[in-house]
N, C-alpha and C positions, 0 to 999 in steps of 0.2 A: 059535604064540605071538603075543600082541598086540604090534603094531608100536610101541606107545607104551613097552613095556618094554625100553628100551635098556640097554645094559650100564651106562651111567652111572646110570640110574635104579635098577637092580637092585643097584648098589653102595651105594646110600644106605640109611640106617636107616629102618625103619618103625616108627612109635610108634602103638599103638592104646590109646586111653583108653576103658575100659569103665565106664560109670557109670549107675546108677539113683538118682534123687534120694530116693525114699522107698519103704517096703514096699508102699505102694498102687500105685506105678508098677511095681514088680517083679511084682506080682500081675496088674496090668491091661494093661500094655503089652508083650504078648508079641512082637508083630511087631517093635517097636523093639529088643527084647532079642535076637531072633533075628539082626537086621541087624547089630547090634554084634558079636556072637559070630562072625558070618559074616565080618566084616572081619578079626577076629583069626585065623580059620582060614585065610583067604586069604593073609595076612601070612606065617603059619607055612609054608604050601605054598611060598611064595617064598623062605623061609629067613631072612627078615629078624628075625622074632620070637626065633628060637633064638639068633641072633647077640647080640641085646640081653640075653637071659637069660644067656648065657654071660659077657658083660662084667660084667653086674651080679653074678653069682656070684664073679667074680674081683676085685671091687672096682674095676673099671675104668670103670664107667658113670658119667659126669659130666654134668650138665645145668645150665641156667641157674638160679641160686639167686636168691631174693628179695633185694632190697636189704637190706644189713645183714649178710649172710652171704656167706662165700667159701670156695672149696676150698683147702686147703693142698697143699703139694708132696707130702704123703704120702696124699692122697685123702680126708682127712676134712673135716668141715665145721666152721667156727668163725665167731665174730663178726668182721665187718670191723674191722681195726685202726685205720682211720681215724676219729679222735675226732669229727670233724665229722659223719660219717654216724651215729655212735653217738648223738651229742647231738640230732641231728634226729629220729631214731626214738624217743628218750626223750621229746622234746617232743610228738610225736604221742600217745603213751600218756598223758602228763600232761594233755593237752588233752581226750582222751576222758573222763578221770576228772573233770575240771573242768566240761566242758560237757555231758556225759552222752549224746552221740550222735556218731556218725561224721559225719553230715551237718553238725552244727553245727561239728565240727573242720574239715571241708572248707571251709565258708563262712568260718571265721576265718582259715584260712591264705590263702584268696583275698583277703580283705579287707586283711589285713596284708601281703599280697604277699611271703610268705615261701616261698622255694624249698625243695624237698624232693628228695632223691636219688631218681633213677629209671633204669630201663633202657629205652632206646628201643624201640618195638614192632618195628622192623626187626630180624630175627634175625641179620642180618649185622653188626649194631652192638651188640656185647655190653658196651661200656663204659658206665659210669655218666655221666648228665648231672644237672644241678641244674635244676629247673623248678617254677614255681608250679603247684600241683594245678589240673586243669581239671574 
């Protein structure tokens, strides 16, 4: 067995995201596709993938949701109850309609120095912060 596969690491979840961006990539990038499916096969060999499937099948799988959505106590997803969060997200959509592009909306929020809700990139910090978009 690989010495890097400690019991701590084996106890962690493994998430494999398999993606091809276009039909052309599916047809032309066979090596990449084989590599991605190889990762999934390896995770399955180690047992992690089956654990995730079981949790998902039982409705126990939860993951970090985008800003504006949250998990309920019963495991369903709903809008964040925080009115300030809802208003900020509504403002983004209103500005997209008014300005016509996401880039223009980004520039507008920067110019006006308006903070938006965001989750930090550090996975250990799941709480929301308010920051001017960069």
